[in-house]
One Martini backbone bead per residue (centre of mass of N, CA, C, O) as a GRO file, in nm:
protein
   48
    1MET     BB    1   0.096   0.037   0.024
    2VAL     BB    2   0.038   0.379  -0.076
    3ILE     BB    3   0.130   0.693   0.054
    4THR     BB    4   0.038   1.026  -0.072
    5GLY     BB    5  -0.001   1.172   0.192
    6GLY     BB    6   0.044   1.424   0.420
    7ASN     BB    7   0.074   1.569   0.699
    8ASP     BB    8   0.049   1.871   0.860
    9GLU     BB    9   0.339   1.884   0.973
   10ASP     BB   10   0.492   1.853   0.705
   11ARG     BB   11   0.365   2.093   0.562
   12GLY     BB   12   0.446   2.313   0.763
   13GLY     BB   13   0.753   2.263   0.745
   14GLN     BB   14   0.778   2.328   0.446
   15GLU     BB   15   0.674   2.617   0.456
   16LYS     BB   16   0.887   2.721   0.657
   17GLU     BB   17   1.132   2.645   0.484
   18SER     BB   18   1.057   2.815   0.238
   19LYS     BB   19   1.056   3.085   0.380
   20GLU     BB   20   1.350   3.078   0.482
   21GLU     BB   21   1.479   3.059   0.198
   22SER     BB   22   1.366   3.329   0.090
   23VAL     BB   23   1.502   3.506   0.301
   24LEU     BB   24   1.795   3.421   0.243
   25ALA     BB   25   1.793   3.506  -0.052
   26MET     BB   26   1.733   3.805  -0.004
   27LEU     BB   27   1.982   3.862   0.173
   28GLY     BB   28   2.191   3.785  -0.044
   29ILE     BB   29   2.111   4.002  -0.248
   30ILE     BB   30   2.152   4.250  -0.062
   31GLY     BB   31   2.451   4.190   0.001
   32THR     BB   32   2.554   4.209  -0.288
   33ILE     BB   33   2.468   4.500  -0.347
   34LEU     BB   34   2.626   4.631  -0.117
   35ASN     BB   35   2.907   4.537  -0.211
   36LEU     BB   36   2.902   4.684  -0.483
   37ILE     BB   37   2.875   4.967  -0.373
   38VAL     BB   38   3.137   4.967  -0.207
   39ILE     BB   39   3.325   4.913  -0.445
   40ILE     BB   40   3.254   5.169  -0.604
   41PHE     BB   41   3.332   5.377  -0.387
   42VAL     BB   42   3.625   5.289  -0.350
   43TYR     BB   43   3.709   5.334  -0.643
   44ILE     BB   44   3.647   5.633  -0.654
   45TYR     BB   45   3.814   5.727  -0.410
   46THR     BB   46   4.100   5.611  -0.519
   47THR     BB   47   4.086   5.785  -0.807
   48LEU     BB   48   4.099   6.096  -0.688
   0.00000   0.00000   0.00000
């Protein structure tokens, strides 16, 4: 016999994990953008 449905705890855990992954991805993107901005400012400052 094959059980095809999951219980509510598994589904809630997957939703929470998916939300955490999306938050971490967003933080990674924001961090990358901030790093690029810092690099640009440092480059401009050192070439003046």
